[in-house]
C-alpha positions, 0 to 999 in steps of 0.5 A: 347288096340287096340280095345279101340283105334279103338272105340274112333276113330270110333266115332270122325273121318270118319270110313275109316280113323279110320280103316286105322289108326288102321290097321297101328297100328296093323302092328306096334304092330306085328313088335314090338312083332316079333322083341322083341322075335328074339334074336339069340344065335350063336356059331361058331368056333371063335365067340359067338354071343348073340343078337347084341353082340359078343365075341371071343371064346378064351375069353370065360371062364367057362360056368355054366348051370343055372336052373330057380331058380338060373337064377332068383337069378343071374339075380336079387339079386345076379347080378353084375352091370358090367355083360352083360345080354341077358334076356328074361322074357319068358325064365326061364333057361340060362347060365353064361359065365365067361369072361377070358379076364383080360382087359375086365371089364365085369365079365360074360355074362348071357344069357337066353336059352331054351336049356342051356345044348346045348349052354354050350356044344357048347361053351365047344367044340373046333368047333361050330358044327359037321362039324366045321361050325356055330351052331345056338342055338336058331335062333328065340326065340318066 
């Protein structure tokens, strides 16, 4: 698409301007694609962070590990409209994290993860990591 844009511009405006505009668009595309795949999932002693959302760990209930087929079903035909979703189309597996707060209208979080077993284990443990510090499950998903 960028090549088609450049070709259309090179015949209608000065060459240096066409190269400059195309270069700026290329940089914008790189930034957009990099930020799209940069969802972080972090588990600490007191909090679960998934993207920009966070929840205190004492509100986290049961955690279900979902394989590719079950993840597809739960995020599609069996989805609850009130659920909080952190979905990435290039990650097939994930976890369903039930919310134990009776005042929260969100029944569960559905979070894509390349390592759902590790994420479920981190949420099941009393501390986030071996030393009680933060444990990052997927710092950059790309």
